[in-house]
DSSP file (Angstrom, degrees, kcal/mol; ACC not computed):
  #  RESIDUE AA STRUCTURE BP1 BP2  ACC     N-H-->O    O-->H-N    N-H-->O    O-->H-N    TCO  KAPPA ALPHA  PHI   PSI    X-CA   Y-CA   Z-CA
    1    1 A M              0   0    0      0, 0.0     2,-0.0     0, 0.0     0, 0.0   0.000 360.0 360.0 360.0 129.7   30.2   69.3 -197.1
    2    2 A P        -     0   0    0      0, 0.0     2,-0.2     0, 0.0     0, 0.0  -0.332 360.0-104.9 -65.9 148.7   28.0   67.7 -194.4
    3    3 A S        -     0   0    0     -2,-0.0     2,-0.6     1,-0.0     0, 0.0  -0.510  28.0-160.4 -72.8 137.2   27.6   69.4 -191.1
    4    4 A R        +     0   0    0     -2,-0.2     2,-0.3     2,-0.0    38,-0.0  -0.935  26.4 158.4-121.8 105.7   29.6   67.8 -188.2
    5    5 A R        +     0   0    0     -2,-0.6     2,-0.3     2,-0.0    -2,-0.0  -0.929  10.3 160.0-127.6 150.3   28.1   69.0 -185.0
    6    6 A A        -     0   0    0     -2,-0.3     2,-0.6    36,-0.2    38,-0.2  -0.950  34.4-126.9-160.4 151.5   28.2   67.6 -181.4
    7    7 A L  E     -a   44   0A   0     36,-2.7    38,-3.1    -2,-0.3     2,-0.6  -0.924  25.7-162.2-100.7 125.0   27.6   69.0 -178.0
    8    8 A V  E     -a   45   0A   0     -2,-0.6     2,-0.6    36,-0.2    38,-0.2  -0.937   4.6-168.0-113.9 120.4   30.5   68.3 -175.6
    9    9 A V  E     -a   46   0A   0     36,-3.0    38,-2.8    -2,-0.6     2,-0.5  -0.945  11.5-165.7-109.0 117.2   29.9   68.6 -171.8
   10   10 A I  E     -a   47   0A   0     -2,-0.6    38,-0.2    36,-0.2    36,-0.1  -0.915  53.4 -18.9-115.8 125.8   33.1   68.6 -169.8
   11   11 A G        +     0   0    0     36,-2.4     2,-0.8    -2,-0.5    -1,-0.2   0.833  66.1 162.2  62.4  44.6   33.5   68.1 -166.0
   12   12 A V        -     0   0    0     35,-0.4     2,-0.4    -3,-0.1    -1,-0.2  -0.868  15.6-178.9 -96.1 113.1   30.1   68.8 -164.5
   13   13 A Q    >>  -     0   0    0     -2,-0.8     3,-1.4     1,-0.1     4,-0.9  -0.937  32.3-139.4-119.5 131.0   30.2   67.2 -161.1
   14   14 A H  H >> S+     0   0    0     -2,-0.4     3,-0.7     1,-0.3     4,-0.6   0.841 102.7  59.6 -56.2 -37.8   27.3   67.2 -158.6
   15   15 A A  H 34 S+     0   0    0     45,-0.3     4,-0.3     1,-0.2    -1,-0.3   0.788 106.5  48.5 -64.4 -26.1   29.6   67.9 -155.6
   16   16 A M  H X> S+     0   0    0     -3,-1.4     4,-1.4     1,-0.2     3,-0.6   0.657  89.2  81.5 -91.0 -15.4   30.7   71.2 -157.3
   17   17 A V  H << S+     0   0    0     -4,-0.9     3,-0.4    -3,-0.7     6,-0.4   0.897  89.4  52.9 -57.4 -42.5   27.3   72.6 -158.1
   18   18 A A  T 3< S+     0   0    0     -4,-0.6    -1,-0.3     1,-0.2    -2,-0.1   0.809 114.2  43.1 -62.7 -30.9   26.7   73.9 -154.6
   19   19 A L  T <4 S+     0   0    0     -3,-0.6    -1,-0.2    -4,-0.3    -2,-0.2   0.649  96.1  96.3 -90.6 -16.1   30.0   75.8 -154.7
   20   20 A A  S >< S-     0   0    0     -4,-1.4     3,-1.3    -3,-0.4     2,-0.5  -0.426  86.7-103.2 -77.7 149.6   29.6   77.1 -158.3
   21   21 A H  T 3  S-     0   0    0      1,-0.3    -1,-0.1     2,-0.1     5,-0.1  -0.617 107.3  -8.1 -68.1 120.8   28.3   80.6 -159.1
   22   22 A R  T 3> S+     0   0    0     -2,-0.5     4,-2.5    -4,-0.1    -1,-0.3   0.890  88.5 163.5  55.7  42.4   24.6   80.0 -160.3
   23   23 A G  H <>  +     0   0    0     -3,-1.3     4,-2.4    -6,-0.4     5,-0.2   0.921  68.0  48.9 -60.3 -46.5   25.3   76.2 -160.3
   24   24 A A  H  > S+     0   0    0      1,-0.2     4,-2.1     2,-0.2    -1,-0.2   0.912 112.5  49.0 -58.9 -43.3   21.7   75.1 -160.4
   25   25 A E  H  > S+     0   0    0      1,-0.2     4,-2.2     2,-0.2    -1,-0.2   0.896 111.2  50.8 -64.8 -39.6   21.0   77.4 -163.3
   26   26 A T  H  X S+     0   0    0     -4,-2.5     4,-2.2     1,-0.2    -2,-0.2   0.910 110.2  48.7 -64.2 -41.3   24.1   76.1 -165.1
   27   27 A V  H  X S+     0   0    0     -4,-2.4     4,-2.3     1,-0.2    -1,-0.2   0.881 111.1  50.6 -66.7 -38.9   23.1   72.5 -164.7
   28   28 A A  H  X S+     0   0    0     -4,-2.1     4,-2.2     2,-0.2    -1,-0.2   0.864 110.1  49.5 -63.8 -39.7   19.6   73.3 -165.9
   29   29 A A  H  X S+     0   0    0     -4,-2.2     4,-2.6     2,-0.2    -2,-0.2   0.902 111.2  49.5 -67.6 -40.5   21.0   75.1 -169.0
   30   30 A I  H  X S+     0   0    0     -4,-2.2     4,-2.4     2,-0.2    -2,-0.2   0.910 111.3  49.4 -65.5 -39.8   23.2   72.1 -169.8
   31   31 A A  H  X S+     0   0    0     -4,-2.3     4,-2.4     2,-0.2    -2,-0.2   0.907 112.5  48.2 -64.5 -41.9   20.3   69.7 -169.4
   32   32 A G  H  X S+     0   0    0     -4,-2.2     4,-2.7     2,-0.2    -2,-0.2   0.939 112.6  47.3 -61.3 -50.6   18.2   71.9 -171.8
   33   33 A L  H  X S+     0   0    0     -4,-2.6     4,-2.4     1,-0.2    -2,-0.2   0.885 112.2  50.6 -60.5 -41.5   20.9   72.1 -174.3
   34   34 A S  H  X S+     0   0    0     -4,-2.4     4,-2.5     2,-0.2    -1,-0.2   0.935 110.6  49.3 -62.5 -46.0   21.5   68.3 -174.1
   35   35 A E  H  X S+     0   0    0     -4,-2.4     4,-2.5     1,-0.2    -2,-0.2   0.915 113.0  46.0 -58.7 -48.1   17.8   67.6 -174.6
   36   36 A R  H  X S+     0   0    0     -4,-2.7     4,-1.3     2,-0.2    -1,-0.2   0.892 111.6  52.1 -63.7 -39.3   17.6   69.9 -177.6
   37   37 A A  H  <>S+     0   0    0     -4,-2.4     5,-3.0     2,-0.2     3,-0.4   0.935 111.3  46.0 -63.2 -47.3   20.7   68.5 -179.2
   38   38 A R  H ><5S+     0   0    0     -4,-2.5     3,-1.9     1,-0.2    -2,-0.2   0.922 110.1  55.0 -61.8 -44.2   19.5   64.9 -178.8
   39   39 A A  H 3<5S+     0   0    0     -4,-2.5    -1,-0.2     1,-0.3    -2,-0.2   0.812 109.1  47.8 -56.2 -32.1   16.1   65.9 -180.2
   40   40 A A  T 3<5S-     0   0    0     -4,-1.3    -1,-0.3    -3,-0.4    -2,-0.2   0.300 121.2-107.9 -94.9   6.9   17.8   67.3 -183.2
   41   41 A G  T < 5S+     0   0    0     -3,-1.9    -3,-0.2     1,-0.3    -2,-0.1   0.667  71.9 142.8  75.7  15.9   19.9   64.2 -183.8
   42   42 A V      < -     0   0    0     -5,-3.0    -1,-0.3    -6,-0.2   -36,-0.2  -0.777  54.5-116.2 -89.5 131.1   23.2   65.9 -182.6
   43   43 A P        -     0   0    0      0, 0.0   -36,-2.7     0, 0.0     2,-0.5  -0.368  21.8-149.1 -65.5 143.6   25.4   63.6 -180.6
   44   44 A V  E     -a    7   0A   0    -38,-0.2     2,-0.5   -36,-0.0   -36,-0.2  -0.975  11.3-167.0-115.0 120.3   26.0   64.6 -177.0
   45   45 A V  E     -a    8   0A   0    -38,-3.1   -36,-3.0    -2,-0.5     2,-0.5  -0.926   1.3-163.8-110.9 125.1   29.5   63.7 -175.6
   46   46 A T  E     -a    9   0A   0     -2,-0.5     2,-0.6   -38,-0.2   -36,-0.2  -0.935   3.2-158.7-111.2 128.2   30.0   63.9 -171.8
   47   47 A V  E     -a   10   0A   0    -38,-2.8   -36,-2.4    -2,-0.5   -35,-0.4  -0.910  12.9-164.4-106.3 119.5   33.5   63.9 -170.4
   48   48 A L        -     0   0    0     -2,-0.6     2,-0.2   -38,-0.2   -35,-0.1  -0.836  19.8-116.3-109.5 143.7   33.8   62.8 -166.8
   49   49 A H        -     0   0    0     -2,-0.4     2,-0.4    11,-0.1    -1,-0.0  -0.493  27.5-164.3 -71.1 139.4   36.7   63.3 -164.4
   50   50 A R        +     0   0    0     -2,-0.2     2,-0.3     6,-0.0     5,-0.1  -0.989  22.2 142.0-124.5 141.8   38.3   60.1 -163.1
   51   51 A G    >   -     0   0    0     -2,-0.4     3,-1.4     3,-0.2    -2,-0.0  -0.986  61.8 -94.4-165.5 168.5   40.6   60.1 -160.1
   52   52 A A  T 3  S+     0   0    0     -2,-0.3    -1,-0.1     1,-0.3     0, 0.0   0.767 120.7  56.8 -60.7 -28.7   41.7   58.2 -157.0
   53   53 A D  T 3  S+     0   0    0      2,-0.1     2,-0.4    -3,-0.0    -1,-0.3   0.567  93.6  82.2 -84.7  -6.9   39.3   60.2 -154.9
   54   54 A L  S <  S-     0   0    0     -3,-1.4    -3,-0.2     4,-0.0    -4,-0.0  -0.839  74.6-138.7-101.1 133.4   36.3   59.2 -157.0
   55   55 A V    >   -     0   0    0     -2,-0.4     3,-1.6     4,-0.1    -2,-0.1  -0.783  26.1-113.9 -94.2 127.4   34.6   55.9 -156.5
   56   56 A P  T 3  S+     0   0    0      0, 0.0     3,-0.1     0, 0.0    -1,-0.1  -0.276  99.2  26.5 -56.3 138.3   33.6   54.0 -159.6
   57   57 A G  T 3  S+     0   0    0      1,-0.3     2,-0.1     0, 0.0    -2,-0.0   0.292  95.4 115.0  90.8 -11.2   29.7   53.6 -160.1
   58   58 A T  S <  S-     0   0    0     -3,-1.6    -1,-0.3     1,-0.1    -4,-0.0  -0.483  79.4 -82.4 -86.8 162.0   28.9   56.7 -158.0
   59   59 A E              0   0    0      1,-0.2    -4,-0.1    -2,-0.1    -1,-0.1  -0.365 360.0 360.0 -62.8 141.4   27.3   59.8 -159.4
   60   60 A P              0   0    0      0, 0.0   -45,-0.3     0, 0.0    -1,-0.2   0.515 360.0 360.0 -70.8 360.0   29.7   62.2 -161.1
């Protein structure tokens, strides 16, 4: 059976990084994992929050 792998990143928002425990370290870890996954041919799926308080086209 072929391997089915993907990296799924859910709800990482720039506005919350400053409030999160070790936020900058967490973002760096996610970036590193994403880079390694892409280099290995593993799909990276990013799920972003949408809401009335978020303006389309701005950074998540």
